[in-house]
N, CA, C and O atoms as a MOPAC input file, in Angstrom:
PM7 MOZYME 1SCF
protein

 N    -15.70400 1   -14.35900 1   -16.55000 1
 C    -15.38000 1   -12.95200 1   -16.41900 1
 C    -16.26800 1   -12.06700 1   -17.27400 1
 O    -16.47000 1   -10.89100 1   -16.97100 1
 N    -16.79100 1   -12.63800 1   -18.33600 1
 C    -17.63500 1   -11.83500 1   -19.23200 1
 C    -18.88300 1   -11.31500 1   -18.53500 1
 O    -19.49700 1   -10.35400 1   -18.99800 1
 N    -19.25900 1   -11.93700 1   -17.43500 1
 C    -20.41800 1   -11.48200 1   -16.66800 1
 C    -20.08800 1   -10.19700 1   -15.89300 1
 O    -20.98900 1    -9.43200 1   -15.54800 1
 N    -18.80700 1    -9.96200 1   -15.62400 1
 C    -18.41200 1    -8.85200 1   -14.75800 1
 C    -17.60600 1    -7.75300 1   -15.44900 1
 O    -17.55900 1    -6.62500 1   -14.95800 1
 N    -16.97200 1    -8.06600 1   -16.57700 1
 C    -16.11100 1    -7.09600 1   -17.24100 1
 C    -16.66300 1    -6.72500 1   -18.60700 1
 O    -17.30500 1    -7.54000 1   -19.27000 1
 N    -16.41000 1    -5.49100 1   -19.02000 1
 C    -16.85300 1    -5.08100 1   -20.34600 1
 C    -15.93700 1    -5.68400 1   -21.41700 1
 O    -14.86600 1    -6.21000 1   -21.11400 1
 N    -16.37200 1    -5.59700 1   -22.64000 1
 C    -15.65900 1    -6.22700 1   -23.76200 1
 C    -14.23600 1    -5.68600 1   -23.91100 1
 O    -13.30500 1    -6.44800 1   -24.17200 1
 N    -14.06900 1    -4.38700 1   -23.74600 1
 C    -12.74200 1    -3.79100 1   -23.88500 1
 C    -11.77000 1    -4.34700 1   -22.84600 1
 O    -10.63700 1    -4.69500 1   -23.17700 1
 N    -12.20900 1    -4.42900 1   -21.60200 1
 C    -11.35700 1    -4.95700 1   -20.54500 1
 C    -11.02900 1    -6.42600 1   -20.80800 1
 O     -9.89500 1    -6.86100 1   -20.60700 1
 N    -12.00900 1    -7.17200 1   -21.24900 1
 C    -11.77800 1    -8.59200 1   -21.54100 1
 C    -10.72500 1    -8.79600 1   -22.62700 1
 O     -9.95700 1    -9.75700 1   -22.57400 1
 N    -10.68500 1    -7.91100 1   -23.59500 1
 C     -9.71500 1    -8.07700 1   -24.68000 1
 C     -8.32300 1    -7.59100 1   -24.30500 1
 O     -7.34700 1    -7.93800 1   -24.96900 1
 N     -8.22000 1    -6.79000 1   -23.24600 1
 C     -6.91400 1    -6.24300 1   -22.87900 1
 C     -6.31700 1    -6.87400 1   -21.62100 1
 O     -5.14500 1    -6.64300 1   -21.32300 1
 N     -7.08200 1    -7.65300 1   -20.88800 1
 C     -6.57900 1    -8.25400 1   -19.65500 1
 C     -5.60800 1    -9.39300 1   -19.99100 1
 O     -5.87300 1   -10.21200 1   -20.87100 1
 N     -4.49400 1    -9.42600 1   -19.28300 1
 C     -3.52600 1   -10.51000 1   -19.46800 1
 C     -4.10500 1   -11.82300 1   -18.96300 1
 O     -4.88600 1   -11.82900 1   -18.01100 1
 N     -3.73300 1   -12.93200 1   -19.58600 1
 C     -4.22900 1   -14.24600 1   -19.13700 1
 C     -3.94300 1   -14.50600 1   -17.65400 1
 O     -4.78400 1   -15.06500 1   -16.95000 1
 N     -2.77100 1   -14.10600 1   -17.18300 1
 C     -2.43300 1   -14.28100 1   -15.77300 1
 C     -3.43200 1   -13.55600 1   -14.88600 1
 O     -3.93600 1   -14.12100 1   -13.91500 1
 N     -3.71800 1   -12.29600 1   -15.22300 1
 C     -4.66000 1   -11.50200 1   -14.43700 1
 C     -6.07100 1   -12.06800 1   -14.52100 1
 O     -6.82500 1   -12.00800 1   -13.54900 1
 N     -6.43000 1   -12.61500 1   -15.67400 1
 C     -7.77000 1   -13.17500 1   -15.84400 1
 C     -7.99200 1   -14.35400 1   -14.90500 1
 O     -9.04800 1   -14.46900 1   -14.28300 1
 N     -7.00000 1   -15.22400 1   -14.80500 1
 C     -7.11800 1   -16.38900 1   -13.91400 1
 C     -7.19600 1   -15.93700 1   -12.46900 1
 O     -8.02700 1   -16.42900 1   -11.70600 1
 N     -6.34200 1   -15.00800 1   -12.09200 1
 C     -6.33000 1   -14.51100 1   -10.71700 1
 C     -7.64800 1   -13.82000 1   -10.38200 1
 O     -8.22600 1   -14.06500 1    -9.32300 1
 N     -8.11900 1   -12.96700 1   -11.26700 1
 C     -9.37000 1   -12.24500 1   -11.02300 1
 C    -10.54900 1   -13.20300 1   -10.93800 1
 O    -11.42900 1   -13.02200 1   -10.09600 1
 N    -10.58000 1   -14.20700 1   -11.78500 1
 C    -11.67000 1   -15.18900 1   -11.73200 1
 C    -11.68900 1   -15.88600 1   -10.37500 1
 O    -12.75800 1   -16.12500 1    -9.81300 1
 N    -10.52000 1   -16.21000 1    -9.85300 1
 C    -10.44300 1   -16.85000 1    -8.53500 1
 C    -10.91600 1   -15.90200 1    -7.44000 1
 O    -11.66600 1   -16.30100 1    -6.54900 1
 N    -10.48100 1   -14.65500 1    -7.50400 1
 C    -10.89200 1   -13.66800 1    -6.49600 1
 C    -12.41000 1   -13.48800 1    -6.52600 1
 O    -13.04400 1   -13.41800 1    -5.47200 1
 N    -12.98900 1   -13.41300 1    -7.70200 1
 C    -14.44400 1   -13.28800 1    -7.81700 1
 C    -15.13200 1   -14.49600 1    -7.20500 1
 O    -16.12600 1   -14.34800 1    -6.49300 1
 N    -14.61900 1   -15.68300 1    -7.47100 1
 C    -15.20300 1   -16.90600 1    -6.88900 1
 C    -15.14900 1   -16.86600 1    -5.36300 1
 O    -16.12100 1   -17.22200 1    -4.69700 1
 N    -14.02000 1   -16.43400 1    -4.81300 1
 C    -13.89400 1   -16.32600 1    -3.35400 1
 C    -14.90000 1   -15.31200 1    -2.81700 1
 O    -15.55500 1   -15.56500 1    -1.80600 1
 N    -15.02800 1   -14.17600 1    -3.48100 1
 C    -15.97800 1   -13.15000 1    -3.04000 1
 C    -17.40800 1   -13.68300 1    -3.03400 1
 O    -18.16700 1   -13.42800 1    -2.09900 1
 N    -17.76400 1   -14.41100 1    -4.06200 1
 C    -19.11500 1   -14.97000 1    -4.15600 1
 C    -19.38300 1   -15.94400 1    -3.01100 1
 O    -20.51100 1   -16.05000 1    -2.52900 1
 N    -18.34900 1   -16.64900 1    -2.58300 1
 C    -18.50800 1   -17.67800 1    -1.56200 1
 C    -18.33400 1   -17.17300 1    -0.13100 1
 O    -18.38300 1   -17.96300 1     0.81200 1
 N    -18.13400 1   -15.88000 1     0.03900 1
 C    -18.03500 1   -15.29900 1     1.38000 1
 C    -19.14100 1   -14.27000 1     1.56000 1
 O    -19.53600 1   -13.58700 1     0.61500 1
 N    -19.63100 1   -14.17300 1     2.79100 1
 C    -20.80500 1   -13.32900 1     3.02900 1
 C    -20.50300 1   -11.83700 1     2.99100 1
 O    -21.40300 1   -11.03300 1     2.74900 1
 N    -19.24300 1   -11.45300 1     3.22700 1
 C    -18.91700 1   -10.03000 1     3.15900 1
 C    -17.47500 1    -9.82800 1     2.70700 1
 O    -16.69300 1   -10.77600 1     2.63700 1
 N    -17.14400 1    -8.59600 1     2.40800 1
 C    -15.82800 1    -8.25300 1     1.87300 1
 C    -14.72500 1    -8.53200 1     2.88000 1
 O    -13.64000 1    -8.97300 1     2.50300 1
 N    -14.98900 1    -8.28100 1     4.15400 1
 C    -13.98000 1    -8.51200 1     5.18300 1
 C    -13.60400 1    -9.99300 1     5.26200 1
 O    -12.42400 1   -10.32800 1     5.35700 1
 N    -14.58800 1   -10.86500 1     5.22200 1
 C    -14.32000 1   -12.30600 1     5.29200 1
 C    -13.55600 1   -12.77800 1     4.06300 1
 O    -12.63400 1   -13.58700 1     4.17700 1
 N    -13.92700 1   -12.28400 1     2.90000 1
 C    -13.22100 1   -12.65100 1     1.66600 1
 C    -11.78400 1   -12.13400 1     1.72100 1
 O    -10.85700 1   -12.84700 1     1.33400 1
 N    -11.59300 1   -10.92500 1     2.18900 1
 C    -10.24600 1   -10.36100 1     2.31200 1
 C     -9.37700 1   -11.14900 1     3.27100 1
 O     -8.21100 1   -11.41200 1     2.97700 1
 N     -9.93100 1   -11.52900 1     4.41600 1
 C     -9.16700 1   -12.33300 1     5.37700 1
 C     -8.73400 1   -13.65700 1     4.75000 1
 O     -7.61100 1   -14.11400 1     4.96400 1
 N     -9.62400 1   -14.26500 1     3.98100 1
 C     -9.30200 1   -15.52500 1     3.31900 1
 C     -8.20400 1   -15.33400 1     2.27300 1
 O     -7.23500 1   -16.09300 1     2.23300 1
 N     -8.36100 1   -14.32500 1     1.43600 1
 C     -7.41300 1   -14.11000 1     0.33800 1
 C     -6.02700 1   -13.68100 1     0.82200 1
 O     -5.02000 1   -14.02600 1     0.20300 1
 N     -5.97300 1   -12.94500 1     1.90300 1
 C     -4.70100 1   -12.42500 1     2.40300 1
 C     -4.30000 1   -13.08500 1     3.72300 1
 O     -3.65300 1   -12.45300 1     4.55700 1
 N     -4.67200 1   -14.32400 1     3.91300 1
 C     -4.46600 1   -15.03000 1     5.17800 1
 C     -3.00300 1   -15.08000 1     5.61200 1
 O     -2.72100 1   -14.98000 1     6.80600 1
 N     -2.08500 1   -15.22800 1     4.69500 1
 C     -0.67400 1   -15.34300 1     5.07200 1
 C      0.03600 1   -13.99500 1     5.10200 1
 O      0.81600 1   -13.73700 1     6.01800 1
 N     -0.21000 1   -13.14500 1     4.14000 1
 C      0.50300 1   -11.87100 1     4.07200 1
 C      0.02200 1   -10.86700 1     5.11100 1
 O      0.74400 1    -9.92600 1     5.43800 1
 N     -1.17900 1   -11.05200 1     5.63100 1
 C     -1.71600 1   -10.09300 1     6.59400 1
 C     -0.89900 1   -10.05300 1     7.87600 1
 O     -0.85000 1    -9.02100 1     8.54500 1
 N     -0.25100 1   -11.17100 1     8.22900 1
 C      0.55200 1   -11.22500 1     9.46000 1
 C      1.81500 1   -10.37400 1     9.37000 1
 O      2.40400 1   -10.02500 1    10.39200 1
 N      2.22500 1   -10.04300 1     8.16500 1
 C      3.44700 1    -9.26500 1     7.96700 1
 C      3.18900 1    -7.76100 1     7.96700 1
 O      4.13100 1    -6.96800 1     7.95700 1
 N      1.93800 1    -7.37300 1     7.97800 1
 C      1.59200 1    -5.95600 1     7.92700 1
 C      1.38400 1    -5.39400 1     9.32200 1
 O      0.89000 1    -6.08200 1    10.21500 1
 N      1.76400 1    -4.14500 1     9.49800 1
 C      1.60200 1    -3.48200 1    10.78400 1
 C      0.11800 1    -3.30600 1    11.12000 1
 O     -0.31800 1    -3.59600 1    12.23400 1
 N     -0.64400 1    -2.82600 1    10.13700 1
 C     -2.08100 1    -2.62400 1    10.30800 1
 C     -2.82000 1    -3.28800 1     9.14700 1
 O     -3.17200 1    -2.61900 1     8.17600 1
 N     -3.05600 1    -4.58300 1     9.23700 1
 C     -3.71700 1    -5.25400 1     8.11700 1
 C     -5.15600 1    -4.78300 1     7.94000 1
 O     -5.92300 1    -4.72700 1     8.90100 1
 N     -5.50400 1    -4.45400 1     6.73000 1
 C     -6.87200 1    -4.08200 1     6.40400 1
 C     -7.22500 1    -4.84000 1     5.12500 1
 O     -7.20100 1    -4.29100 1     4.02400 1
 N     -7.55000 1    -6.10900 1     5.30800 1
 C     -7.78900 1    -6.99800 1     4.17700 1
 C     -8.97000 1    -6.54800 1     3.33200 1
 O     -8.95200 1    -6.69800 1     2.11000 1
 N     -9.97400 1    -6.01000 1     3.95800 1
 C    -11.14600 1    -5.54000 1     3.23300 1
 C    -10.77100 1    -4.41000 1     2.28100 1
 O    -11.23200 1    -4.37800 1     1.14000 1
 N     -9.94600 1    -3.49200 1     2.74000 1
 C     -9.51300 1    -2.38200 1     1.89700 1
 C     -8.59600 1    -2.86800 1     0.78000 1
 O     -8.69300 1    -2.38900 1    -0.34900 1
 N     -7.72000 1    -3.79900 1     1.07700 1
 C     -6.84500 1    -4.36200 1     0.04200 1
 C     -7.67400 1    -5.01300 1    -1.06200 1
 O     -7.39100 1    -4.83600 1    -2.24700 1
 N     -8.69000 1    -5.76100 1    -0.66900 1
 C     -9.56200 1    -6.41100 1    -1.64200 1
 C    -10.35000 1    -5.36800 1    -2.43200 1
 O    -10.50000 1    -5.49500 1    -3.64700 1
 N    -10.84500 1    -4.35600 1    -1.76000 1
 C    -11.58900 1    -3.29000 1    -2.43700 1
 C    -10.72400 1    -2.63700 1    -3.51200 1
 O    -11.18400 1    -2.41700 1    -4.63200 1
 N     -9.48300 1    -2.33100 1    -3.17600 1
 C     -8.57200 1    -1.70400 1    -4.12700 1
 C     -8.26000 1    -2.63700 1    -5.29500 1
 O     -8.17900 1    -2.18900 1    -6.43900 1
 N     -8.08400 1    -3.92300 1    -5.01900 1
 C     -7.82500 1    -4.88800 1    -6.09000 1
 C     -9.00400 1    -4.94200 1    -7.05800 1
 O     -8.81500 1    -4.88200 1    -8.27300 1
 N    -10.20300 1    -5.05300 1    -6.53100 1
 C    -11.38600 1    -5.11700 1    -7.38500 1
 C    -11.57100 1    -3.83400 1    -8.18400 1
 O    -11.98800 1    -3.87800 1    -9.34200 1
 N    -11.26600 1    -2.70000 1    -7.57800 1
 C    -11.42200 1    -1.41400 1    -8.26200 1
 C    -10.49300 1    -1.28900 1    -9.46800 1
 O    -10.80700 1    -0.56500 1   -10.41300 1
 N     -9.35300 1    -1.98500 1    -9.45100 1
 C     -8.45700 1    -1.96500 1   -10.61500 1
 C     -9.18200 1    -2.44400 1   -11.86600 1
 O     -8.81900 1    -2.08500 1   -12.98700 1
 N    -10.21100 1    -3.25900 1   -11.65700 1
 C    -10.97600 1    -3.81200 1   -12.77000 1
 C    -12.38200 1    -3.21100 1   -12.84300 1
 O    -13.23100 1    -3.69100 1   -13.59400 1
 N    -12.61800 1    -2.16000 1   -12.06100 1
 C    -13.91400 1    -1.49400 1   -12.07700 1
 C    -15.00900 1    -2.30100 1   -11.39200 1
 O    -16.18500 1    -2.16400 1   -11.72900 1
 N    -14.63000 1    -3.13900 1   -10.43600 1
 C    -15.60100 1    -4.00100 1    -9.75200 1
 C    -15.76600 1    -3.59200 1    -8.30000 1
 O    -14.88000 1    -2.98200 1    -7.70000 1
 N    -16.93000 1    -3.94400 1    -7.74700 1
 C    -17.21100 1    -3.75500 1    -6.32500 1
 C    -17.72900 1    -5.05900 1    -5.75800 1
 O    -18.44300 1    -5.79700 1    -6.43800 1
 N    -17.37200 1    -5.35000 1    -4.51200 1
 C    -17.75400 1    -6.60300 1    -3.87500 1
 C    -19.26600 1    -6.81700 1    -3.93600 1
 O    -19.72500 1    -7.90800 1    -4.27500 1
 N    -20.03100 1    -5.79100 1    -3.61200 1
 C    -21.48900 1    -5.95100 1    -3.54300 1
 C    -22.14300 1    -6.14700 1    -4.90400 1
 O    -23.33700 1    -6.43800 1    -4.96900 1
 N    -21.39400 1    -5.99500 1    -5.99000 1
 C    -21.92500 1    -6.24200 1    -7.32700 1
 C    -21.67500 1    -7.67900 1    -7.80500 1
 O    -22.20600 1    -8.10400 1    -8.83100 1
 N    -20.86600 1    -8.41100 1    -7.04900 1
 C    -20.54900 1    -9.78200 1    -7.44000 1
 C    -21.59400 1   -10.73400 1    -6.88600 1
 O    -21.96600 1   -10.63700 1    -5.71700 1
 N    -22.06600 1   -11.64400 1    -7.70500 1
 C    -23.04300 1   -12.63100 1    -7.23400 1
 C    -22.97300 1   -13.87400 1    -8.06600 1
 O    -23.71900 1   -14.82200 1    -7.82300 1

């Protein structure tokens, strides 16, 4: 996470969130675009939504930490 987050965020992020965010970043790195990563991450919950927009959900999640999909590598 130190590659993607600033020092202040690293010291204030909860351990639970750190593990989850690290996994999300790994998934993003392994998918060619945000839509594909979103579909993978929200594969089960997307069926319960009226208008699933997995790419937007992922974008909003990453933004909570000041990250963008295209900045992850």
